C-alpha positions, 0 to 999 in steps of 0.5 A: 519866265514865259515873257523872258523866253519870248523876249529871248527868241525875238532878240535872237531872231532880230540879231540873226536878221541883222547879221544876214542883211548886212553880209553877202558873199561875192564872186570876184572872178569868173572862175569862182575861186576868189570869193569876197564879202560885201559887208555894210557897204564895203567890198573886201577880198584877198589878192595873192601879192604884196601890199606895194604891188596892190597899192600901185595897181590901185593907183593905176585902176583909179586913174583908168576909171577917171576917179580923182585922188584926194588923199593917200596914206602910205604905211609899211604894210598897206595904204589908204587911197581916198578918191571922188567919182564924177558924182563927187561920191567918196571912194575909199580903198584900204589896202592891208597886207594879210600875210607875206603872200596875200593882201586884203583890199577893201573898197567903199563907194559912197556912204552906203556902198555900191556893189557893182562899181566896187566890183568893177574897181576890184576887178580892174585892180586884180587884172592889173596885178595879174599883168592884164591877163 
């Protein structure tokens, strides 16, 4: 029974470390009111508008950052935009309407993720959605 307890404690500790290492909260705006998550290389956050508005803003932001769109999938309540950056890294934006007032935006920059570049893209999309304020 003692061996089982040791195994259980080690398994719980390992699961806790794996969970903690894979997720971190990210401040998405200067006010600190918009908090997103960076999970296993993917940045996600919510925008207070509909999916078509976010999709249009995402297309504009991608162009402003000099990314090259290679695939676009539009659906009724969301879309997926796949781009490449100057280093030929794949950048994927997944837009999904969460409810009638909010839309989630998920950004994966490369295979392992790039938090700073993903934040820059998210911030630009948010700025365009807000009307450039």
